[in-house]
C-alpha atoms as an extended CHARMM CRD file, in Angstrom:
* protein
*
       137  EXT
         1         1  UNK       CA            -27.7780000000     -122.8690000000      206.6150000000  PROA      1               0.0000000000
         2         2  UNK       CA            -31.1990000000     -122.1470000000      205.0790000000  PROA      2               0.0000000000
         3         3  UNK       CA            -31.5770000000     -121.0560000000      201.4620000000  PROA      3               0.0000000000
         4         4  UNK       CA            -31.5350000000     -117.2960000000      201.0240000000  PROA      4               0.0000000000
         5         5  UNK       CA            -33.4330000000     -115.4260000000      198.3240000000  PROA      5               0.0000000000
         6         6  UNK       CA            -32.3710000000     -111.9110000000      197.3210000000  PROA      6               0.0000000000
         7         7  UNK       CA            -35.0220000000     -109.8260000000      195.5890000000  PROA      7               0.0000000000
         8         8  UNK       CA            -36.6370000000     -106.4570000000      195.1170000000  PROA      8               0.0000000000
         9         9  UNK       CA            -39.4510000000     -105.9250000000      197.5840000000  PROA      9               0.0000000000
        10        10  UNK       CA            -42.7700000000     -105.4610000000      195.7920000000  PROA      10              0.0000000000
        11        11  UNK       CA            -44.3140000000     -102.0420000000      196.4380000000  PROA      11              0.0000000000
        12        12  UNK       CA            -47.3180000000     -103.3270000000      198.4450000000  PROA      12              0.0000000000
        13        13  UNK       CA            -44.8140000000     -104.9360000000      200.8410000000  PROA      13              0.0000000000
        14        14  UNK       CA            -42.6660000000     -101.8260000000      201.3970000000  PROA      14              0.0000000000
        15        15  UNK       CA            -44.0150000000     -101.3010000000      204.9460000000  PROA      15              0.0000000000
        16        16  UNK       CA            -42.2720000000     -104.5600000000      205.8890000000  PROA      16              0.0000000000
        17        17  UNK       CA            -38.9020000000     -102.8660000000      205.4550000000  PROA      17              0.0000000000
        18        18  UNK       CA            -39.7250000000     -100.1500000000      207.9900000000  PROA      18              0.0000000000
        19        19  UNK       CA            -41.1000000000     -102.8300000000      210.3070000000  PROA      19              0.0000000000
        20        20  UNK       CA            -37.7410000000     -104.6560000000      209.9890000000  PROA      20              0.0000000000
        21        21  UNK       CA            -35.8050000000     -101.4540000000      210.8150000000  PROA      21              0.0000000000
        22        22  UNK       CA            -38.0270000000     -100.7540000000      213.8400000000  PROA      22              0.0000000000
        23        23  UNK       CA            -37.7510000000     -104.3550000000      215.0800000000  PROA      23              0.0000000000
        24        24  UNK       CA            -33.9780000000     -103.8840000000      215.1920000000  PROA      24              0.0000000000
        25        25  UNK       CA            -34.1180000000     -100.4400000000      216.8470000000  PROA      25              0.0000000000
        26        26  UNK       CA            -32.7490000000      -98.7450000000      213.7410000000  PROA      26              0.0000000000
        27        27  UNK       CA            -33.5270000000      -95.1360000000      212.8530000000  PROA      27              0.0000000000
        28        28  UNK       CA            -33.1970000000      -95.9970000000      209.1450000000  PROA      28              0.0000000000
        29        29  UNK       CA            -36.2650000000      -95.8560000000      206.9340000000  PROA      29              0.0000000000
        30        30  UNK       CA            -37.2430000000      -97.2110000000      203.5410000000  PROA      30              0.0000000000
        31        31  UNK       CA            -37.1360000000      -94.5320000000      200.8710000000  PROA      31              0.0000000000
        32        32  UNK       CA            -40.0090000000      -94.3340000000      198.4030000000  PROA      32              0.0000000000
        33        33  UNK       CA            -37.9190000000      -93.3440000000      195.3740000000  PROA      33              0.0000000000
        34        34  UNK       CA            -35.5250000000      -96.2710000000      195.8590000000  PROA      34              0.0000000000
        35        35  UNK       CA            -35.2670000000      -99.8970000000      194.9240000000  PROA      35              0.0000000000
        36        36  UNK       CA            -35.9240000000     -101.7570000000      198.1700000000  PROA      36              0.0000000000
        37        37  UNK       CA            -33.9680000000     -105.0220000000      198.3500000000  PROA      37              0.0000000000
        38        38  UNK       CA            -34.4120000000     -107.8390000000      200.8550000000  PROA      38              0.0000000000
        39        39  UNK       CA            -32.7330000000     -111.0940000000      201.7600000000  PROA      39              0.0000000000
        40        40  UNK       CA            -35.2670000000     -113.7000000000      202.8710000000  PROA      40              0.0000000000
        41        41  UNK       CA            -35.0830000000     -117.0490000000      204.4900000000  PROA      41              0.0000000000
        42        42  UNK       CA            -38.2920000000     -117.9400000000      206.2840000000  PROA      42              0.0000000000
        43        43  UNK       CA            -38.5540000000     -114.1750000000      206.9050000000  PROA      43              0.0000000000
        44        44  UNK       CA            -36.7210000000     -110.9770000000      205.9790000000  PROA      44              0.0000000000
        45        45  UNK       CA            -33.1910000000     -111.1860000000      207.4040000000  PROA      45              0.0000000000
        46        46  UNK       CA            -31.4670000000     -108.2390000000      205.6630000000  PROA      46              0.0000000000
        47        47  UNK       CA            -32.4620000000     -105.0900000000      203.7720000000  PROA      47              0.0000000000
        48        48  UNK       CA            -30.9990000000     -102.2180000000      201.7720000000  PROA      48              0.0000000000
        49        49  UNK       CA            -32.1460000000      -99.2690000000      199.6640000000  PROA      49              0.0000000000
        50        50  UNK       CA            -30.6650000000      -98.3730000000      196.2840000000  PROA      50              0.0000000000
        51        51  UNK       CA            -31.6250000000      -94.8050000000      195.3780000000  PROA      51              0.0000000000
        52        52  UNK       CA            -31.1700000000      -93.1890000000      191.9950000000  PROA      52              0.0000000000
        53        53  UNK       CA            -29.0600000000      -90.0270000000      192.2530000000  PROA      53              0.0000000000
        54        54  UNK       CA            -27.4540000000      -87.7670000000      189.6820000000  PROA      54              0.0000000000
        55        55  UNK       CA            -25.0280000000      -89.8870000000      187.6770000000  PROA      55              0.0000000000
        56        56  UNK       CA            -25.5100000000      -93.1340000000      189.5880000000  PROA      56              0.0000000000
        57        57  UNK       CA            -27.0470000000      -94.8600000000      192.5890000000  PROA      57              0.0000000000
        58        58  UNK       CA            -26.7330000000      -94.3710000000      196.3420000000  PROA      58              0.0000000000
        59        59  UNK       CA            -26.7220000000      -97.4890000000      198.5180000000  PROA      59              0.0000000000
        60        60  UNK       CA            -28.2720000000      -96.7470000000      201.9210000000  PROA      60              0.0000000000
        61        61  UNK       CA            -29.9510000000      -98.4760000000      204.8090000000  PROA      61              0.0000000000
        62        62  UNK       CA            -28.0730000000     -101.7920000000      204.7630000000  PROA      62              0.0000000000
        63        63  UNK       CA            -29.0570000000     -103.7630000000      207.8480000000  PROA      63              0.0000000000
        64        64  UNK       CA            -28.7030000000     -107.4620000000      208.6810000000  PROA      64              0.0000000000
        65        65  UNK       CA            -30.5980000000     -109.1080000000      211.5170000000  PROA      65              0.0000000000
        66        66  UNK       CA            -27.9830000000     -109.4060000000      214.3070000000  PROA      66              0.0000000000
        67        67  UNK       CA            -28.8230000000     -113.1140000000      214.7400000000  PROA      67              0.0000000000
        68        68  UNK       CA            -27.9000000000     -113.7000000000      211.0780000000  PROA      68              0.0000000000
        69        69  UNK       CA            -24.6590000000     -111.7390000000      210.8060000000  PROA      69              0.0000000000
        70        70  UNK       CA            -21.3630000000     -113.2630000000      209.6550000000  PROA      70              0.0000000000
        71        71  UNK       CA            -23.2200000000     -115.4920000000      207.1650000000  PROA      71              0.0000000000
        72        72  UNK       CA            -22.5860000000     -113.5420000000      203.9560000000  PROA      72              0.0000000000
        73        73  UNK       CA            -26.0430000000     -111.9800000000      203.8060000000  PROA      73              0.0000000000
        74        74  UNK       CA            -24.8350000000     -108.4000000000      203.3780000000  PROA      74              0.0000000000
        75        75  UNK       CA            -22.4280000000     -109.4360000000      200.6280000000  PROA      75              0.0000000000
        76        76  UNK       CA            -25.1170000000     -111.4200000000      198.8080000000  PROA      76              0.0000000000
        77        77  UNK       CA            -27.6700000000     -108.6370000000      199.1030000000  PROA      77              0.0000000000
        78        78  UNK       CA            -25.2330000000     -106.0040000000      197.8310000000  PROA      78              0.0000000000
        79        79  UNK       CA            -24.2300000000     -108.2370000000      194.9070000000  PROA      79              0.0000000000
        80        80  UNK       CA            -27.8670000000     -108.7940000000      193.9220000000  PROA      80              0.0000000000
        81        81  UNK       CA            -28.7740000000     -105.1180000000      194.2160000000  PROA      81              0.0000000000
        82        82  UNK       CA            -25.8660000000     -103.7720000000      192.1340000000  PROA      82              0.0000000000
        83        83  UNK       CA            -25.7000000000     -106.6010000000      189.5820000000  PROA      83              0.0000000000
        84        84  UNK       CA            -27.6330000000     -104.7490000000      186.8610000000  PROA      84              0.0000000000
        85        85  UNK       CA            -26.4140000000     -101.2230000000      187.6650000000  PROA      85              0.0000000000
        86        86  UNK       CA            -25.0150000000      -99.5520000000      184.5750000000  PROA      86              0.0000000000
        87        87  UNK       CA            -23.9800000000      -96.4550000000      186.5290000000  PROA      87              0.0000000000
        88        88  UNK       CA            -21.6990000000      -96.0500000000      189.5620000000  PROA      88              0.0000000000
        89        89  UNK       CA            -22.9350000000      -96.9400000000      193.0430000000  PROA      89              0.0000000000
        90        90  UNK       CA            -21.8490000000      -94.8400000000      196.0220000000  PROA      90              0.0000000000
        91        91  UNK       CA            -22.2880000000      -95.2930000000      199.7420000000  PROA      91              0.0000000000
        92        92  UNK       CA            -21.2400000000      -93.5690000000      202.9300000000  PROA      92              0.0000000000
        93        93  UNK       CA            -20.0310000000      -95.6490000000      205.8460000000  PROA      93              0.0000000000
        94        94  UNK       CA            -18.0560000000      -95.5490000000      209.0580000000  PROA      94              0.0000000000
        95        95  UNK       CA            -14.3040000000      -95.8110000000      208.3630000000  PROA      95              0.0000000000
        96        96  UNK       CA            -14.2150000000      -99.1800000000      210.1790000000  PROA      96              0.0000000000
        97        97  UNK       CA            -16.3090000000     -100.6650000000      207.3370000000  PROA      97              0.0000000000
        98        98  UNK       CA            -13.8870000000      -99.7080000000      204.5800000000  PROA      98              0.0000000000
        99        99  UNK       CA            -12.3430000000     -103.1990000000      204.3380000000  PROA      99              0.0000000000
       100       100  UNK       CA            -15.7630000000     -104.8600000000      204.2010000000  PROA      100             0.0000000000
       101       101  UNK       CA            -16.7990000000     -102.7610000000      201.2030000000  PROA      101             0.0000000000
       102       102  UNK       CA            -13.3940000000     -103.0170000000      199.4990000000  PROA      102             0.0000000000
       103       103  UNK       CA            -13.7760000000     -106.8180000000      199.5640000000  PROA      103             0.0000000000
       104       104  UNK       CA            -17.0170000000     -106.2820000000      197.6260000000  PROA      104             0.0000000000
       105       105  UNK       CA            -15.3120000000     -104.2090000000      194.9140000000  PROA      105             0.0000000000
       106       106  UNK       CA            -15.9130000000     -100.7110000000      196.2740000000  PROA      106             0.0000000000
       107       107  UNK       CA            -13.0750000000      -98.1910000000      196.3050000000  PROA      107             0.0000000000
       108       108  UNK       CA            -12.3320000000      -95.4860000000      198.8430000000  PROA      108             0.0000000000
       109       109  UNK       CA            -12.8950000000      -91.8140000000      197.9990000000  PROA      109             0.0000000000
       110       110  UNK       CA            -14.4050000000      -92.2640000000      194.5210000000  PROA      110             0.0000000000
       111       111  UNK       CA            -15.2060000000      -89.4080000000      192.1570000000  PROA      111             0.0000000000
       112       112  UNK       CA            -18.7670000000      -88.3010000000      192.9050000000  PROA      112             0.0000000000
       113       113  UNK       CA            -21.1710000000      -85.6510000000      191.6690000000  PROA      113             0.0000000000
       114       114  UNK       CA            -21.2130000000      -82.4370000000      193.6700000000  PROA      114             0.0000000000
       115       115  UNK       CA            -24.5980000000      -83.2580000000      195.2380000000  PROA      115             0.0000000000
       116       116  UNK       CA            -23.1450000000      -86.4320000000      196.7650000000  PROA      116             0.0000000000
       117       117  UNK       CA            -19.9950000000      -84.6560000000      197.9620000000  PROA      117             0.0000000000
       118       118  UNK       CA            -22.1870000000      -82.0280000000      199.6160000000  PROA      118             0.0000000000
       119       119  UNK       CA            -24.3700000000      -84.7160000000      201.2370000000  PROA      119             0.0000000000
       120       120  UNK       CA            -21.2970000000      -86.5080000000      202.6120000000  PROA      120             0.0000000000
       121       121  UNK       CA            -20.0120000000      -83.2260000000      204.0250000000  PROA      121             0.0000000000
       122       122  UNK       CA            -23.3100000000      -82.7050000000      205.9040000000  PROA      122             0.0000000000
       123       123  UNK       CA            -23.3530000000      -86.2670000000      207.2560000000  PROA      123             0.0000000000
       124       124  UNK       CA            -19.7040000000      -86.1280000000      208.3180000000  PROA      124             0.0000000000
       125       125  UNK       CA            -20.4060000000      -83.1470000000      210.5840000000  PROA      125             0.0000000000
       126       126  UNK       CA            -22.1550000000      -85.3650000000      213.1170000000  PROA      126             0.0000000000
       127       127  UNK       CA            -20.3090000000      -88.6960000000      212.7720000000  PROA      127             0.0000000000
       128       128  UNK       CA            -17.2440000000      -90.1340000000      211.0500000000  PROA      128             0.0000000000
       129       129  UNK       CA            -18.1100000000      -91.0390000000      207.4580000000  PROA      129             0.0000000000
       130       130  UNK       CA            -16.2100000000      -91.9730000000      204.3240000000  PROA      130             0.0000000000
       131       131  UNK       CA            -17.3760000000      -92.3880000000      200.7410000000  PROA      131             0.0000000000
       132       132  UNK       CA            -16.9900000000      -95.6220000000      198.8280000000  PROA      132             0.0000000000
       133       133  UNK       CA            -17.8130000000      -96.2570000000      195.1780000000  PROA      133             0.0000000000
       134       134  UNK       CA            -18.3740000000      -99.1400000000      192.8100000000  PROA      134             0.0000000000
       135       135  UNK       CA            -17.8020000000      -98.6310000000      189.0900000000  PROA      135             0.0000000000
       136       136  UNK       CA            -20.2850000000     -100.2300000000      186.6920000000  PROA      136             0.0000000000
       137       137  UNK       CA            -19.2410000000     -103.5340000000      185.1100000000  PROA      137             0.0000000000
């Protein structure tokens, strides 16, 4: 398996993240006010956004190239992105992904600020979603 580097994407390269999403037919988009993280081998193989929100961070937009799944890329990228977080990290995911995130230290139904609870409520109207949270170390 090739070496994988996990790093913040430099601002001039941010368009590469949206290109990655489009190449994989994803409706997700890079968010300007976020830390944009990538996993690279000879190319970008996984991405995620870590947005500052009231009282913590919101992990969004995690996507791994389908040809590279089941190789630990998502776990490595999450670990790199949250390593220095001194505040909680929250994410919303499909209930089927609960076990995946629990294995990475996230807990189900964490305490969240009202703005995040409200956002989850809006998202959950159109598709099944749960909240997961990671306490700072």
